[in-house]
N, C-alpha and C positions, 0 to 999 in steps of 0.2 A: 037678725036681718043682715047685719054686716057680715056675719060668718057665712051666710048662704052666698052672698056676692063673691066672697073670696074663693069659695069652692067652685063657683061657676067660672070665675076668671082662670083658676088653675086648670080646669078641664079644657077650656078654650085654648090655653097656651100649649097644653099637651097635644091636642089635636093638630094645632098648627105645626108643631115640631114633627109630628108623624108625617104630615103632608109634605113638609120640606125634605124630610129624609126620603120619602117615596120619589119625589121629583129628582133628587140627586142620584138615586139608584137607577132610575130610568135613563138619565143622561149618561151615566157610566155604561149602561148596557148598549145604548145607541152608539156611543163612541167606540166601544169594543167591536160592535157589529161592523161599523164603517171601516175600522182598522183591518178587520179580517177580510172584508171584501176588497179593500185596497191591496192588501198583501197578496190575495189570490190573483188579482189582476196583474200585479207586478210579476208574480211567479209565472203565470201563464205567458205573459209577454216575453219573459226571460227564456223560458223553455222553447217558445216558438222561435225566438231569435237564434238560440243555440242549435235547434234542429235545422234551421235554414243554413246556418254556417257549416254544419256537418255535411249537409247535402251538397253545398257548393264545393267543399273540400273533396268529397268523394268523386265529384264530376271531373276533378283535375287529376285523378289517378291515371298515370300513363302505363302502369303495370297491371292493368286489369286482366283477369284470366278469361280467355275466350272459351265459349261454351260449345262443345263438340259432342258428337255421338261416338259410341264405342262399338266394336265388333270383335267377338271372341275375347272380351275383356281387355282389349288393346285399343289405343288411340288411333293407330294406323293399321291398314291391312298389309301384311307382308307375306311373301312367297319364297320358296326355296330358290327358284330361278332368280328372283330379285336379290336374294342374299349372295348367291354365287357371283352374280354380275357385280354386286357392290364390292365383293372381295377382290375380284379381278380389276375393277376400276381403281380401288384404293392401292393395289399393288402397282398399277401403271403410274398412278400419280406419285407414289413414293419414289419410284424409279426416276420419274421426270424431275420431281422437286428435290431430289437428293443433292444434285449439283447446285441448285439455288440456295439450299440451306447451308451447304458447305461453303459456298462463296460468301454467304452472309457473315458467317462467323470468321472466315478468313479475311473479311473486308476486301473482297475482290470486285464487288460491284460499286462503281463510283459514278456519281452524277455531278456535273459541274456547270457553272455559268461563267461566261467570260464577258468582260466589259472593257472596251478601249476608250480611253479618255484623252482628249486633246487639251493641252494647257499652254497658253501663249507664254507663260512664265514658268517653265517646269522647275520642280523642286530639285534639290541637290542629291546626287548620288555619289557614293564614295567607293572607289575601286581599290582593292588591296589584295594581298596574297591569298586571302580567304575566299574571294569570289572572282578573281581575275588574275591573269598573267599574260604578258606579251613578250615576244622575242623578235629582235631585229638583226638583219644581216644584209650585207652587200654580196651579191653573187660573184665570188672571186675565190681564189685560193688563199688560204691562211688569212682569213679576214680578221681574226682576233689579234694576231701578232703583227701583221703588216696590212692594216686597212688602207684602202685607196681613198676613202671618204670618212668623214666624221659623221656620227649620228648623235644628235642632241635632242634631249627631251626638255621641254619647257612647260611648267605649270603657270598658266596665265590667269590673272584675275583682273577683270575690268569692272569698274563701278563708276557711277556718276555722283559727283559731289553736289552740294547744295546749289551751286551756280549752274549746274547742268553740264559741267565739263567732264569728259571721259578721262578717268585716271586708270593707268595701266600698271600692273605689278607683275613682275616676271621672276619665277623661281626655277632654278635649274635642278634637275633630278639626275642622280648618278646612275650609270650603267655598269654592269659587270658581266663576266662570262656566265652563262646559264649553267645551272646544276639541277639535279633532281629535286633538291629542296625547294626550288622556285615553283615547282609544279605540284605541291602538296594537294592542291584542290582537285587535281586529276588522279593522283595516286590514292587518295582516300576513298575514291569511289569503289563500290562493290564490283567485282568481276573486272577490275582494271588491270591492264597489262601495259601501262604507259612506259615502264622502264625499258622494255624492248623497243618501243617506238622512239623513245628518247635516244637510245643508242643507234637505232637505224637511221634516224634523221641527222645524227651528229649535232644535236642541239648544244653540246658543250662548246661548239665553235660559233655560237650565236651570243648576242648580248641581251641581257634582261635587266629590268629595274632591280634595285636592291630589294632584299626581302622585306624590309620595313617600309616599302614605298606606299604612297597613297595618292590616287588621282581623284581630283575633285571636279565634278562637272555639274553645271547649274545654269539655267536661264538661256537666253539668246542674246544676240548682239544688241537688240533694242531694250533688253531688260535692265533693271537697275543693277543687278548682280549678274555677272557673266563669268563663269569659270570653265576652262577647257584646257586640253593638252595639245601642245604643238610639237610635232616631230619634224626635225630639219636634217636634211642631208646636205653637207657642205664639204669643201676641200679639207683634206686631212692636214692637221697642223699639230705635231707632237711637241712643239716648243711651248705650247700653252699648258698651264697646269689646271687642274680642276677635276681630274679623274682620280678617285681614291683607290678603287680595286681593279682598275684597268690601266695598264701601262703599255700602250701600243707604240710601235715604231712604224711610221707612215711608209707606204710603198713609194717607190721613185716614180718620176714622171714617165720614164721609159716603160716601166711595168704597166702604167695606166694606158699609155699609147698602144702598147703591144696587146693588151686586153681589148681595147676599143677596136683596133684593126681586126682582131680575131672575131669578136662577138658583135661589133657594130653598135653596142649600147651597153649601159650599165643597168643593173636591176636592183631595186630595193625590195627585200622580202620581209614580210611580216607574218609571223605565226602568233596567234592569240587564242586564248581559251574562250570558247563560245558554248552555248547550251541550246539544245532542242527541247521544246516543251511538249509533253504529252499528258494533259490533265486527266485523261481517262484511265491512265495506269494507276494501279492501287498503291504501290509503294514508290517505285522509282518514276515519279511523274515528270522528272526532267533528267536529261543526260548531257553531261559536259564532255566536250571533245576538243581536240586541237585543230583549229581552223587554219589551214595553210593555203587558202586560195587567194590571198591578198598579196599582190606585188605590183610595183610601178617601175616602168622603164624610163630612163632619162639619158640625155647626152649633154654634158656641160657646154653652156653657151649656145647650144643648138636646139635642145628640146627639154623643157621643164614640165614637171607634173605637180598638180595640187589635188588633194582629195579630202573629203569630209566623211568621216565615219561617225554615225549616230548610234547611240546605245539607249535601249529602252529599259525601263524598270518594270519587272514582272513582280507583282505583289500577290502572293498566294495566301489564302485564308482557308485552312484545312480544319474541318469539323470531324474529329475522330470518334464522336459519340454515336452509339447505336440506338439510343433512346430518343423518342420524338420530342420530349420536353426538356432535354438537357443538352448542353453544348460543351464540347471540349475543343476549343479553338487553339490551333497552332499556326503561327504566321511564319512565312518564309519569303525572303526578298532575293531576287535573282536579276543579274545584269545580262541582257541578251542583245546581240546585234543581228537583226534580220537582214536578209539579202537585199531588201529594198532600201535599207537605211545606208545608202551609199551615194555620194556625189563626186564625180571625177572631172577634172579640168586639165586639159593639155594645152600648153603654150609654146610658142617658138622662143628659143633662148636668145639672150642678149649678151653682149660682151661684158656688160657690167654685172651680170648675175653672179651672186655668191651662194645662193641657195638653189640647189638643183631639183630638189623634191621636198614638198611640204605636205604633211598629213596632219589633219586636225581631228582630234577625238572629242566629240561633243555629246551633250545630253540631248536625246530626242524629245520632241514635244509631245510624243505619244507615250502613254503608259498603259500597261495591261493589268487588269485586276481580275483575278480568277478565284472564284469561290468553289471549293471542293467539299463534298461530303459523301459519306458512305450511306448505303441503303439503311433506312431506319426499320425498326421491327414492325411498325404499323404499316409501312409500305410493303414489307415482305408478306405480312398477313393479308393485306389487301390484294396483292398480286396472286398469292396462293388461293385466296377465296374466290377471286374473279375467274382464275383459270379453272378452279374446281367447278364453279357454277357453269362455265362454258362446257366443260366435259360432261357434267350431269345433264345439261340441256341438250347437248348434241347426242350423247349415247343413251341418255335416259328416256328419250321419247318412246322408243320401242319398249323399254322395260316398264315404264309407267303405263303404257297402253296394254301390255301383257298383264300387269297387276290389276288394272281396271277390269279387263275381261275375266280374270280369275275371280275377282270379287263378285262380279255379276253372276258368274257360274255358281259359286258357292251359295250366294243368296237364292238363286233359282232352285238349286237342289234342296235347300232348307225350306223354301216357301211353297214350291210347286211339285207336283207329281208328274212324271213323264211316262206315258204309256206307249210302248212300241206296237206298231201295227203288224209286224211280221208274225209268222207262225212260230218263230223261235221263242217269242215272249210267252205265247200260249202254252207251248211245250214246257217251258221253264216253270210256269205257274202250276201246271198239272203235276210236274215231277215233285215240286215242293210239297204240294198237298198229299200226293201218294206217299212220299217219304214220311211226312208227319203222321198220317193215318197208319201206315205200316208199323212205324215205331211204337205207336200207342197200342195197336192190335197185338203186336208181339208181346208187349208187357201184359196185356189183358189175358193172354193164354197161360200166364203163370198160375199155378194152382194156389187157390186162396186157402192156405193152411199154415199152421205154425203159430208161433207166439206173437205177442204184441210188437216185438222188435222187427220181425219180418214184415209186418203190416206197415210200419212206419217207413221202412226202406222202400217198399213198393210205392207208397205215396210220393216219396222223395223222387223216385225214378220218373213217375208220371209228371211231376213238376219240372224235372230236367228236360223231359221230352217236349213238353209244350213250350218251354223257354227256348229251346233250340229251334223249334218250328217257327216261332214268331220272329226270332232273330234272323233266321234264314230269309224270311220275307223282307225284312229291312235291308239285309246285306245284298240280296240278289235283285232288289228293286232297280229299275232303270234310272240312271242318273245322267245328267248332262256333262259332257267332257269337252275340253278344248283340244281339238284335233287339227292337224295341218290343213285338212280340207275345209273345216269350218272357219279357220283363221283366214285362209285365202279368200273364201267367199265373203267374209265380213269386211276385209280390207278392200275388196273390189266392189263393195256396195251391192252385192248380190248378183253380179253379172257372171262370175266364174263359179263352176262346180255347184250349181244351184239344184238341190234335190230336197227330199223330205227332211233329211237330217239337218241340213243347213237352214231350212226354213224354220224348223222348230227351234234351232239355236238362235236365229235372228229374232224370232218372236219372243223368246225368253229374255233376250237382252232388252227388247223394247218394253216388256212387261215389268222388268226390274227397275228400269229408269222411270217408268210411270209410277211405280210404288214408292220410289224415293223422292218423287217430286213433292215439294212443300205444299203445293195446292192440293194434291191428292191426300196428303197426311191431314191437313187441316179440314178437308172435306169429310174424311172419315171420322174425325173427332166431332164434327158437327152432327154427323149421323148418330153417333153414340149419345150425344146430348138430346137429340130428338127422340130417340128410343126411351131415354130416361123420362122425358116429359110425357110420353105416351103411356108408359107403364106405371108411373107413380103419380100420386096426387101432389099438390103443392106442399102440403104439410109433410108428406113422405120425402119429398125432395129436400126440404129443409133439414129433416132428421138425417137423411143420407149424406148431406154435405157436412154434417157435424159428427159423423162417425169417427171412431178413434183411429189414430194412425197405427201402422204396424209397430209392434213392440220389438225392439232390437236388443238382444241380450247376448251374453257369452255362451249360452247353451245352444246345442244343435237345434236348428229349426226344422220343422217338418215341411218338406217341399213336395208338392203334388207332382207326380210323374207326368211327362209329356213326350210327344214324339221327338221334339228337338233334343231332349235330354238323352234319349236312347240312341239317337243318331250321333250325338257327341261322344257317348260312351263307345260306340263302335269305331269311331275314328281315332280314339286314343290307342297308343301303343300298348300300354299296360292295361289290359282288359280285365276288369274285376267281374268275374262271373257271378259272385254273390250279389253284388249291387244290381246287375242286370236281372237276376232271378227275382229280386224283390220288386223291381219295376214291373216285370211281366206279371208277377203275382198280384200286385195292386191293380193292374189293368184287368186281369181276369176276374178278380173279385168284384170290381166295379161293374163289369159287364154282366156278371152273374146276378148281382143284386138287382140291377135294373131290369134284366130280362125276366126274372122269375119272381118279381115283387108283385103280389096279388092285391096289395093295398092301394094301388095307384088309381087315381081318377082318370077320366077320359082325356083331359088335357095333358096330364103327365105321360100317359101311354103314347099319345101322338108325339110328344117331344122326345121320349125315349126311343121310339121307333125311328125318328129322324136321326137321332144320335147314332144308332146302330148302323143306319145306312151310310152315314158319313164316316164311320169307322172303317168301312171297306169290306167287301165280300170275302177277301182272303182271310183276314183275321176272324171275321164272323164264322167262316166255315171251320177254321181250326178249333175255335172255342166250342162250336156246336158238336163237332165230332168228339171232342174231349168229354163233353157232358154226356153224350150217348154212351160212350165207352164206360164212363163212371157209373151210369145207370145200369148197363149190362152187368158190370161187375157186382153191383149191389143186388141185382136180381139173382145172379148165380149164387151169391153168398146166401141169400134167403132160401133159395131152393135147396142148396146143400144143407142148410141148417134144418129145414123141414125133413129132408131125407134122413138126416142123422137122428132127429127126434123120433121118426117112424121106426127106424132100425132099433133104437133103444127101447121103444114101446113093445115091438115084437119080441125082443130079447127078454124083456121082463115077463110078458105073457107066456113065453115058452117055459121060463123058469117056474112060473106059477102052475102051469099045466103039468 
């Protein structure tokens, strides 16, 4: 009894374990399923997000390729007249632009900007032998050796101390007879002939500052720092020392009186180096010269003169680079006295006067800043492109109009047939037909005898004749052409030279424009879809939509011949006769199979009859005549064979008899 209980307990425990295992396996399966579903959701969301990102990135593409149609396997329609006009236009532009390009590389085209600044406390300028020189003289004989007056140069420096008192400092500058070395600033200029001018003016009899001189000019009288030059004319006194390189002997009083009685006055002359600025010039944008228009007359104790000469600082900033994003800056400072920078004061003399003429050289409160640069390459390209666009717009209107008409004419000739109403067209049609029939009849008169090779040659000749006949129909068909009459009529909106030819020309232009209209194209596509829905069931349309795409391989593909293909072959210069014969042969075989196929039902017969009518009466007539001649040749051959058989039979009977 106890053993049975143990067995039952063992079985119950076993079943419970199996149940627990089953539940555990189910939980694992449920967890795996949930994990897979969650993974699929995450993957789907990730792909959806990536697809959206790719779509946004594609929408930001600024280099998208525009979609256009082609004609004659080209993106644009081009004509010989347009090509010749383009060559002439390019030649004209090269001729015009040649000087601009040469000037660009020679840096001849300069643009500049000037700015004049006023400063109540102008900064300091330093004048030395490198940028300035001045010469002084009293108009008299032998001034250097026997001067009637002394000329003194003072470098004055005024400043205010902490108490506001004005402190004056005076330095005396030495003078010496002028030499060529004093005017190196002028001699070093290109194309300078200052030496002859120096000798002509006898500047060796004038006084100049020493070669190592320096004039300091800064501020105004109200500035904290005020530097200027003071030139004083006073009585000559050779007893005083102070001149190092000039040892004069003063003129006597009688010489002065004699000169005054003769001239009535004395004159202080000043020659100084000045410059004229031409910022537009490419290389020599300033030119220094000897300014000799400055002089002051005076009479001791009767008439005294004072003058203020102001000097401006010209600050040049030259950019020698030709590239738009690079700069090659060279700075140049120049001291210039303009004609307006001059103040003169004349006073009556007094008996106590010791200074008869005083000239102040001062810093002007105006400064000139000039920024110069050469034409950059981007500006040159912009100029050339803009001028080219103007030329193309101006001269290209007629050329583009001509190309448009040529395109419309070519499309008209490829899409439409033009029939002339004159008797000349009927005569041409009749002559083509007679020529074709006559050539075929001539060949039919050849005696059908000989071996197999002669038979093949005869068939080949027949093929050649029918090929030439069909090609003559295409070549001699009426085509639309651009004539001066039609052009004048079209430009005058149909008011001038209006006849049947110009009317058909205008109608063709309207028809081509209508065919190229996007509404017309979309409407035709809708008509095709409507035909598909009428002719096919829903299931057939679905199968039709899933038909295979054309297979593109490296092998030569069979292309069905068409009227457009044969017209293109006729327009090519290298005419391949074999290719044209194959096209005509395919056309004839297709016509023959449709015409004499006896297995057609009534619907196919009606369709084939309409196709023959659309083919045209001319081609139909040539093919029909060719078939008749072939049939006549076949009948003649059969008759000749029957006759030969009868002759052979009679010959055998005669031999038997």
